[in-house]
Structures are given as structure tokens and as C-alpha cells.
Phi, psi and omega in degrees: 000134182230100182299337181293333175298323180299316177300314184294315180295314178300317178301313182297318179296310179299318180296317180297329180269005182054041180272132183296345178287348182303313182297320181294319179293316179297316179297319179297317178296318180294318178297318178295319178299314181290326175295317179296317180296325182295336179278353181276129191289330184243151179300318181299317179291324176297317179299319177297313180301317184280332188245341185264358175248124187304314182296322179295313181298318182291323176297313179299315181293317181294318178299316180299320181285323189260330192245337182300132180303138179242158175291144174283137178296138177084352179247125179291146174286170180303320181289337180272340185284000000 
């Protein structure tokens, strides 16, 4: 059983329906994933946990694509100012 699939499936359904709950479900899944990874003692084992399980990898990738803060167009970032 992989509870992370539930987060991913719910996110996909909500996203396909343009339901505002999609972002909250994806964020909750990502937060749970990172909390679980933080309990793993070695970097190598954390990498395996995050990247070798399809649901874990897809939650991380989807969160990075959809939720990671992006620069606003036309506004310089702090490093560019």
C-alpha cells in the first residue's frame, strides 16, 4: 500500500476538473513525503525513497512544476535588482 498514490490521484482528478482543492492536496502529499524522507538517516537512502518509487518521484516532480514559487514576469528577482 502506498498512500502517496492517493495524494497523486486526488491531485490529478481535482486538477483535471480545475478544482481549487488540487493545490492543497498536492501540497499535503509533498509535505508528507518530505517529512517521511527527513526521518531517513542517510542521504543515499533518502534519495532512494524519493526517486525510486514512482508515486514519490511524481509527487516531487509535480510539486516542483506546479507549486514551486516562480519569478513574476517583468519584475527582477532580488539577485537581479
